[in-house]
C-alpha positions in Angstrom: 118.8 67.6 -2.5 122.2 66.8 -4.4 123.8 68.1 -7.3 122.7 66.1 -9.7 118.7 66.5 -9.0 118.9 70.0 -8.8 120.4 70.1 -12.6 117.6 67.9 -13.6 115.3 70.0 -11.8 116.3 73.0 -13.6 116.4 70.8 -16.6 113.2 70.1 -16.3 112.0 73.9 -15.6 113.6 75.1 -18.4 112.2 72.7 -21.1 115.1 71.3 -22.0 116.7 73.6 -24.1 119.6 73.6 -22.2 121.5 70.6 -22.0 122.1 69.0 -18.9 126.1 69.1 -19.2 125.8 73.2 -20.2 123.9 73.1 -16.8 126.3 71.3 -14.8 128.9 74.2 -16.3 126.9 77.1 -15.4 126.0 75.4 -12.2 130.0 74.7 -11.3 130.6 78.2 -12.6 128.1 79.5 -9.9 129.5 77.5 -7.1 132.9 78.2 -7.4 132.3 82.2 -8.3 130.6 81.9 -4.2 133.8 80.1 -3.1 135.9 82.5 -4.4 134.0 85.0 -2.7 134.4 84.1 0.5 137.7 83.3 -0.1 138.6 86.4 -1.0 137.1 87.6 2.0 134.3 89.2 0.2 130.4 88.7 1.1 128.6 87.0 -1.5 124.6 87.6 -1.7 122.1 86.2 -3.8 119.1 88.1 -3.6 116.1 86.7 -2.4 117.9 83.9 -1.2 120.8 84.7 0.9 124.5 85.8 2.1 127.3 83.5 2.0 130.1 85.4 4.4 133.6 84.0 6.0 133.2 83.9 9.9 136.6 82.9 11.9 136.2 80.6 14.5 138.7 81.8 17.7 141.6 79.5 18.9 140.7 77.6 21.9 143.5 77.4 24.3 141.3 75.3 27.0 139.1 73.0 24.6 138.6 69.7 24.8 138.4 66.3 22.6 134.6 65.4 23.0 135.3 61.7 22.5 138.8 61.0 25.1 137.4 64.7 27.6 141.6 65.4 26.8 142.4 68.9 26.8 143.6 70.5 23.8 144.6 73.4 21.5 142.5 74.2 18.8 143.9 76.6 16.1 142.3 79.8 15.1 139.5 78.4 11.8 137.7 79.9 8.6 134.0 78.7 8.5 131.2 79.9 6.3 128.1 81.8 7.4 125.0 81.9 5.4 122.1 84.5 6.4 119.0 83.6 5.2 117.0 86.5 3.3 113.4 87.2 5.0 111.9 86.5 1.8 113.4 83.1 1.7 111.9 82.8 5.3 108.8 83.8 4.5 108.6 81.3 1.8 109.8 78.2 4.1 107.8 79.3 6.9 104.4 80.0 5.0 101.9 77.4 5.1 101.2 77.0 1.6 104.8 75.5 1.6 105.3 76.2 -2.5 109.5 77.3 -2.7 109.4 77.2 -6.6 
């Protein structure tokens, strides 16, 4: 699902009481808040959904380029880790499949 589909679903769920342009601003604020929290090394948790956190990937001296097989030095980098909540896990794995 892409950004525009999410905003359209939100608009349909709230019966178009809020304009799509306002929903886009709200969506942007939520995403930027999550990104800013991760950037500042703070875990961001959305209850009943999951937790976003910063994860450091160690540097590798003997890493390998998969295309050429050449040995390279891979520097330390930062990635994002997501851990889903128990409720989200149960909803995804339920037989009914309703995630509303």
